[in-house]
N, C-alpha and C positions, 0 to 999 in steps of 0.2 A: 627382793629380787633383781638377780644380774640378768643378766643381755648384751650383744653384742654390738653394737650399731656403726654409725658410720654418718657422719656429714655432707662426706663431696663425694667425690669420683673419686674414681685411685687405684692407687695399686691396697697390695691388701699389709702395707703401714697402717691406710687411714680406719681399720677397725679399733676399736675399743673395748670394752669392759667397763659398762656403766649401768649404775642402782638403780630401778625406778619400781615404782608402785605395781604391785603385783594387778591384774590384767584381771575383770571381775567377767563371768560368761556374761553374752546377749541368750535373747532369746533365743532358739537355737540351737545356740554355741557349747563347747565340753569345754571347760576348762583343765589342760595335762599342766602333770608337777613333768617336769623334762627329763628324764633318767637319762637319751643320749641322742643326739640329732647329726645328723650328718652333711659333707658338703660338696654341690655336683658344677661341674661346669656353668650353667644357669645362675651361679652363685656367681662366678666371676666376673661376669659379659655384664649384666645389673648391673656389679661395682663399681665398674671403668665403666658406665652410662655409654652403653650397647644397643639398649636396648630402649635410649630415652619414648619415643612412639609409642612405646607400652608401659613402661613405667614411671608417671608421671615424675620433677625432679622435687623430691616434698622428704626434707630429710624434720632430724633423722633415722633415716629408713634401717629397718631388720634383716638380720643377715636367718636365712636357711628356709627349707621349707620341708626336709623329713624331719620328723621324728620316731620315736616310742618312750612310753610314761605312765605313770599309772591318771587314770580318773580323780582328782581332787573337789570339783564342783558341776553341775552341771543345770542348765537355760534353763530356762521355763520353754517347756514342749519337749523337749529329750525325752527321749524313751528307747530308744538302741541300747544306753551304757548309764550307769548306776556308779558312785563313788567308789573305787576302789579299786575296778575293772583295766585292767592292764589291754592300753590299745598302743596304733601302732597308726599312724598316717602320713597325710602331704597334703601343706598351707597350698592353696590352689591362689589364694591374692597375689599378685606380684612385689605387694610389698614384705613378705618371707615372715621370717622374725619368731621360728621355731629354737634357736642355736640362741637359747639360751634355757633358763632353771624352769616359769612358767610362761602357757602362752594357747589364748583359747580357738579352737578350730569347727567347723559347722559339724553338723553329728552326721554328716555323709559325705567328708570326710576322715574318718574312721572304721578302724575294723579291730574288730579283739583281735592282738596280737597271738599269735602262735605260741603254742606249748615248749615248742621243741628247740625257738631261738631266743638268746638273749638279748637284751634291752639294746643293746650295739647291732646285735647282727639285724633286729626289729625296724634298727632306725635306718641302716644301711639301704630298703629295702622298697621301700612305696615308687621316690618317683622312677629311678633307675629302671628297677621291675615293669611299672604300666609303663612307661616307656621303649620295654619292649616291648607286652601283649598289644598295646593297642595300635602299634607298630606294624606288627606282625600280624596277628590276629583278622582286627579290622582294614588298618590300612592295605596290606599285601596280601591282604582275605587266604592263609596260609593253611595249606590241606592235609591230611596223612598223605606219607609218603613221596611228598615231595622235598625239590631241594632246594635250600636258602644259601645262600654264602653272605659271610658279617665279615663287613670291614671293621675292621677294630674288634674286634672279642676277647678284650684282656682290661678292659677300663670297665668304669661302673656300670654304666648301660649296657652292654656288650657282655659280660659275665653273667645276667641274667640272659638273655637275650636265645648265645646262645643251650641254658635249660628249657629257654618256653619255648624254643622250637622245637626241643627235643621233646615236651612237654604234649602238644602239636600233634605231636607223630611225622617229624619234615627230619629226611637227612643235613648234616649239617657240615658245611665248609668257611672257616676263617679266615680271616687277614692279619698275624700281628704278626711281631716281633717272634723273631727263634727264640728267642726264649723265655714265652710265653706258650711255647705251644705244649707242655707237659699239665699248665694249668687247664689250658682249650679243649686238652683231649682228657684232661678228669670231670670237665663239668659237660663233655661227650660232641663233641666234636668226632665227625669221623674222617677229615681231614685237614691237617695245618698246614699250612701258606707262610709263606713269609715275603711281605707286603713290600724289603727293600729289594728282595729279588724278584720276585710272580710278576711278568707283566701282560702275559696269556693269560687271562679270566677264562679262556674258554667259554662255553654257549650254553644255552640250558637253562639258564637257572631261574625259575620261577621270584622268585625272590631276590632281591640283592639289597641287601641291609646296609647302609650307609652309615655308620654309629661318626666314624673317625670325622669321618667331612670332608675330608679330598677327595673324594672321587665324584662329581656332575653327573648329573642322565646320561648328557653326549655321552660323554666318555664312558659308560655301562650296558649303552641302550642295545646296541648290536652283538650284546651276550646275555639277553636277557632270551627266554622259551617266549616265539609270541604269544601275547593274554598278560607275557609276565609283570613284575611289579621292582623301580628300583623307591625307596623309601627313603627318607632322609629326618635325618634332626634337625639341621641346617634351615630356620626360620631365614634367609635370604626374599627377597623382593621375584628374582629369577622363578626357585623353586616355589614360591608361592602358587605363579604366576604357571606353572608346570603342572603344579597342581588341580588347578580346575584346564587350562586346553588339552594334556594329555590323556582325564576323566576316562573320551570315548573312543579314544586313539587302541589298536592291540594292545603296544609296550606300554604301561601307565607310570608314571609320576605323581608321589605323596606323599606328603610333609607330615610328619607325624607331630602333633601339640598337646600335647602329651595333657590328659584332665584328672582331677581326680575323685573315681569311685566310687563309693561305700564295694558297688556288689563287685568291682574288677579289682577290690581293696579282701574282698574274699574269694573272688575266686585264686589269688596269689598263697597269702591264707591255709587255701584246703591243699593247692600243690609243694606247700609247706612242709605240709606236716603229712603229708604220705612218702615224703622224700628226695622228689622230684625236681627241687628247687630247693638252695642253698644258697644263702651272702659270703661274696668275696668281700671281708676285710685287707686292704692294704694297711691298716696301722687309726688306733685311738688316742687322739691331740684331746687332752682338757682347754675350757672356756679359757684359756688366759692363754693359750698359743694357737690357739683360728688361726690367726694369718701363716702362721707358717706352716697350716695345715690347707691352707688354700693355697699359699704357694705352691706347695709340692703338688697342689689336683692342678696349675697353670703347667705342671711339666709335660704330662699328657703321656705322665710315666709309669703314676697309682698304676698294680694290682688290682683292680676292685677300687672299691671306698676308701672314701676317708673319715672314720667319723667323729664329733664332738662327744666329749662325754662331759655330767657334769657336776660329776661325783669331783669332791676336792683332789682327790691324787689314784687319776683312773687306775688299771693294768692297762699298761702298751703291746697293744699284737707286734711283732716285732716286726723290722722293717724287710720288704718285702712279701707282708704278708700273706691268710694261708683261710681256708674255712672250711667253715664245720660240719 
């Protein structure tokens, strides 16, 4: 089978498509015949060596954490899935490896694919939507009727954050480029602010979700409501420290570290089938164009997700993206 790997840290050009033996599911694992995977900023950061303290220098390294496909085999003890089931999920291990034609995941890292989604849409969902859900529901403790400001509403996590916040009953305002206002509104944002010109963040925010990663807790703290929460996706030493020391303060800083949980995937699938959440895909690339796909993710201008299809000749979505 074909898989994308790299033998050293570096730019997207270090990625290569390689033939390797098919994996065999161990106890508790599911072999997924991959139909689509997705690319995330996390993939790029690990490829550049930014997380060496978390991801040991073991090469070759696989690429990708999101996956959708069909169950090809199950390991001993697996009870939630059968061969032929259509599934989607997120691989928890730092080694990644979902950008391939076959991959093994733990049973608890998968859920049944929502019937309303294509494989490409399903692959675009797990990591980003789980991040949004766990950031807003678990770290932000977002409640119905509360106000949330999402910094970076048009990216991979941001498009799901808008929809998850609405599904939780919150009122949403976004910070994005002006060209993405229509997209953010279509997903449920009540107000859309231009990050290039908006200097005053107002006040009284119950949750400030810094998806884009360029607003510090110190810069946002005064805009939070008493008891309000700042949530970031940036795993820096400072943010990790703030996560601990502000736990008992009136205004808290929280760091979301996404976890692959079957129960959360099931919740997302339920919302998807109810029409409350949809995927937004910027473009679909084939396996042999993954380097170009990662380069596009690194521009931070993708609207939604960049998806990798394992089909020989995928039907790409037009640049600029659209949701279904």
